[in-house]
N, C-alpha and C positions, 0 to 999 in steps of 0.2 A: 443603472443598467438593470434590466430584468432578465434573469438567467434561470434556466431549468437544469437541474442536475439529475443524471440518470446513473444508477448503480445497480448491479445485478442483485445484491443483497445489502440492505442498509436498514438500521445500523448494524454493526458487527464489531466484535471485540478487536479484530485486526484492522478495522477501517476507521480508527479514531482520527487519523490524519485528514480524512474527508470531512468529518464533522468540524474539525478545526479550520479547515479551509473555507467552508461555508460560513462559519461564524465570523471569520476575518473579512470575507466579502461583504457581509451584512454590516459590520462595523464601518466599512468604507462607503456605505450607502447603497449597495446593490440590493435588489430584491431577488431572493433565491427560492425557487419552487423545488421541492424535493420529490423525486420519483424513484421507485425501485421495483424490480420485478417481483421480488419476494423479501420476506423478513418480518412480516407483521406478527408472526407467531413464534419467532426465534427467542430463545432465552437470552436476555442481556442483563448484566449486573450493574453496569455503570448508570447512575441516575441521569447523566447527560444523554446517554444513548436511549434511555427510556423516554425522555422528553422528545428526542428526535423522532422516535417511532410515531408519536402522535402528530408530527408535522409532515409525515411522508405519505404520499399517495402510492398504493401498491397495484401494479398492473394485473397481477394474477389473483388478487383477493376475491374478485367477483366470480372466479371459476371459469370453466370452459364456455358457458353460455354467454358470459359478459364479453369474452374475446370474440366469439362468433358474431354477436350483435354489432360489436364495434367494427369488425372486418366487413360485414355486409353493408353497414351504413357508410363506411368510407369508400367502398367500391361503387356504391350508387352515387355518392356525392361527387367524387372525382374519378370517373372511370379511367381516363387516360393516364393519370398519375398512378392509379392503383395498378394498372397493367405494367407500367414501367417499373414500379417497385417490385411487383411479382417477378418480372424478368430478372431484376437485379438479385433478388433473394435466391432464385434458382441458379443464377450464375455463381453466386457465392458458395453454393453447395457442391460445385463440381470437384474441387480438390480439397474440400474441407474434411476435418476429422469427425464431423457429425453429418449424417445423411440428410437428404433434402427435407424430410418432414420437420426436422428441427428448424430449418430456415423458414419454413412456412409459419411455424409458431412465432419466430422472431418477427415476421411480417404482421401477424395478428397482434403481437404486443406493440408494434409500432403504430398500428391503427388505433389501438386503445390509448396509446400515449398522445397521439395527435389530437384525439377527441378530448382527452382529459386536459391537455394544454389549452385548447380552445375554450373549454368550460371555465378555466381559471384565468382567462384574459390573455393568454399567449405569452411568448417570451421572445426576446431579441436573439438569444443564443441558447443552444442546447449543448450541454457538456456532459460527456460520459467519462467515468473513471474505469480504466483498464481497456486494452485494445481487443478484448474478447467479445462475447456476445452482446454486452451493453453497447459497445461501439457500433456493432452491426445494427442493433435496434435503432440507435440514434441516426445512423446513415439511412436506413429505410424510412424512418419518420421524416427526414428531410426530403427524400424522394417523393413522399406522399404529399408534400406541400408544407411540412413543418419548418421550423426555423433553421438557419445555418447551424452546423454542428461542429464540435471539436471533441477531442478526447485526450486523456492523459494516459501515457504508457508507463508502467512501473517496472515490468519484468519480474521474474525471468520467464514467465509462461509465454509472453508474446515473442520473446527471442528464441524460444525453443521450437516454435512451429509457425513462423511468420507466413509461410505460403498457405498452410492449412487454414489460417485465420483470415486470409485475404487482406493482409496488412497494407500492401501497396494500394489496393483499391480504396480502402478506408482513408488512407492518407490523401490520396488524389481527390476524393470527394469532400473531405473536410475543409473548412476554411482556416483551421489552425490545428496543430498537434503539439502536445506538451510532453517533453521528456523530463525526468526528475534528476538527471545527471548528464554530464558530457558523454559518459560511456553510453547511456541510454540513447542519446541523440545519434551517436555514431552507429548504433545498431539499427535505428530507424532509417538512417541514410543508406544503409546497405540495401534496403528493400524498396525505398522510395525512388520514383523517377527523379532524375536530376532537376527537372523543372519544379518539383515539389519540395526540394530541400529547404527553401526559404520559409516554408510553412512550419517547420519544426523548431520549437523554442524550448529553452531550458527554464523551468520554473521548479524550484526545489520544494519538497515538502517542508512544512515549517512547524514550529512550536509556538504555543500561545504565550502572551506576555507574562503570565504568572510564573512560567518556568524560569524566566530571567529576573524576576523581581525578588525572589527569595535569596537570603544570604547563603553562601556556600558553606556547607559543613564539611570539614576535611574527611577524606576517606577513612573508613573504620579501621581500627588497628586489629580487629578480629580477622582471622584467616578465612573470610567468607567471600565467595564469588557467586554472582547471580547471572543466570542466563534467562533472558526474557524472549519468549516467542512460542509460536505454535509447535507442538511436538509432531514433527513431520520429517520426511526424508531430507528436504533441502536445508533445514536448519542445523542438521548434524548433531543432535543431542546424543545419539548412540555413540558417536565418536568421542564425545565429551565424557561420557561415562567410562569408556576405555582409557582415556587420558587420566581420569580421576583414579582409576585402579592402579595406574603406574605410580602416581604420587602416594597412594596408600601403601603400596608395596615398599616404598622408600621410607615409610614411617613419618611422612610429613603431615603435620596437623592442618586440616582444612575442612570447610563446609561448602557444599555446592548446592545452590537453590535453583531449581528449574521452575521458573514462573511461567505458567501457561498450561495448556492442555491440547489434545489433538488426537488424530487417528493412530499415532505411533505410541501412545502412552503405555499400552500393554507390553510392547517390545522394550521400551525404556525401563519399565518396572522390572521386567524379566532380567535385563542386563544388570540392573542394580542388585538384584538378588544373587545373580550368578557371580558377581564380583564381591559379594558380602559388604556392600556399601550402604546398607539401610540406615546406619547411624551417621553417615556423612553426606548423603544426597537426599534432598527433599523436593517433592513435586507439589506445587501449590494448587494446581488446577487454575481455571479461569479466575482472574482477579481484576478489579477495577483499575482505572488509571491512577487513582490516588494510592491504591495498594502497591502498584508497580513502583511508584515514586518512593514509597516507604521501604520496599525491598532494596531499591538502589541506594537509598540513604544509609541503610544498615550494612552495606557491602563495602569491601575494599575496592572492587572493580567489577565491571560487567564483561562477560565472555560470551561470544557468539561465533560458533565454528561453522558458519554457513558454507554450503557447497555452491549455491546459486542465489543471487539476490538482485534487487534493484539498487536501492540505497536505504537500508532499514531505518525507520523512524526511531526505533528503540535505541539505536546508537546515538542519535541526536539527543534523546531524553537523558541518557546516561551522561553524556558530555555536558549537558546543560546543568545538571546537578553536581558537576565536578568530579565525576568518576572516570578514571582511566578505562580504556576499552581494549579488550583482547579479542581480535577478530581476524578473519581471513582476508587476503588481498584479492577479492573477486569483484567484478562489475564496478559499481561506482564507489565502493567503500574507500579505496585509497585516495579518492578525491577529498574525503573528509578527515579520515584518521591517518595520522602521520606516525610511522613506526619510530619508537623511541622518544616521541614528543607528546602525543596524546594517549599513547598506550603501546600495545604490541601487535604487529601484524604477523601472521604465520600462514603456512601453506594449507590450503584446503585439502581435506581428505586424509590428513596425517595425524593419528593420535599422538605420535611422538612429538610432532611440532606443537600441537596444542598443549601437551604436558610441559614442554620446554617453556612456552609462554606463561603458563600458569605458575610454574616453578619460579620464574623470574619475578612475576608479580608478587607472589607470596614472600619472596626474599627482599623485595624492595623496601627501602626505608620510608617512614612517614613523610619525610621531606620530598623524596622523589615522587611518591604517589600524589602528594598535594600539588607539586609543580605540574605534573601531567594533567591532573584534574583541572587546574586553572587554565592551562594552555588550551585544553579541549573546550572549556566553557567559552573562552574568548573566541575561538574559531567558530563554534556553532552559533554564537550570538551574531557574528558578522555574516554568516551564510544562510541561516535557517530561521529567521524570525517570520512567523506566519503572516503578519500584516504586510511586511515588505514583499513577500512572495505573492500574496493575494493582489497587491497593487500591480505587480508585474503581469499577473494573469489577466486582470482587467485591461491593462494596456495592450496585451496580445489580442484580446477580443475586439477592442475598439479599433486597433490597427487593421484587423481583418475586415471589420465592417466598413471602414473607410476605403479600403482597397476594392471592395465589392461595388461601391457606388460609381 
């Protein structure tokens, strides 16, 4: 099968799961064309991401002139389709969180995408990741005469503003929609017409085979916890620093590693200084996938105090290397992590609850931690192997194509 992928920005540190999915599809024999709106000049540290950048066609790289030429050329080539797509773009802007000029830009991007696709020999399926603007560009490209489109919804952004994103319209016009968890599917069903429910399928994000091939190293005996994720509101690192301050006040020995970077780094650093935790809490900044695995391997467990999520891939990574997980029971997380079996689940938004889980983890015996790590590894092996999930995705597309005939 020949598939075109569309992402708003690619590659990106937080989009490793997309790269894995594409690689798995190619291992299964699919041809995958990569398209992104932006990202050609973004700083990436992972060698695999750097290689992906060279394989990706960027819709905005040619500037405004390129978009205008593509739009005019498409309008001249297929005037009736162009007018229908224009009407759709304006309709999408009516209740959107972005005004109508943005939606005209999405239309121009769709024109550039359709022409770039044609220049590369076309595709049988166009797939967008995230139900935000990339899904709208894919939908408009289909309206212009491009291939059938589908998209994967991760959350939580799509669930925060489904009406502003025109989620029901996108689901209706797509030939398939992918949710990454049962929770995600339920949220899509909330906004989709009943007649479109059958279009929504669960395909998990997955881990590549090498995650499962390595021997499991027992969790570290050191009192070290690692939190992996972008430093932002929804990941809850500020709450984690407050929880760490409680443990420090009790005199408990521990080290907390915040692996990542982001817009809230100055706030997190200020909280670390305020609680006098500079000798206990370390921020790594952006690190590669291999470095993330090294941090997990050197830790007793991973902690992620998220307020809102889809189903974080980093939880899968931690479980795959045999690390218990301390995290909140929000969205799709409890579908994977079992409290007291694979780790500890605690209430979102509560520093006291986070501190309680951290305290329990730090007090756990090596035998308990090892048993939790092995249970989590077995669970993620069974549910999140990327080759298995990529095969499911191919089956979804083939079924959709067959239903259209």
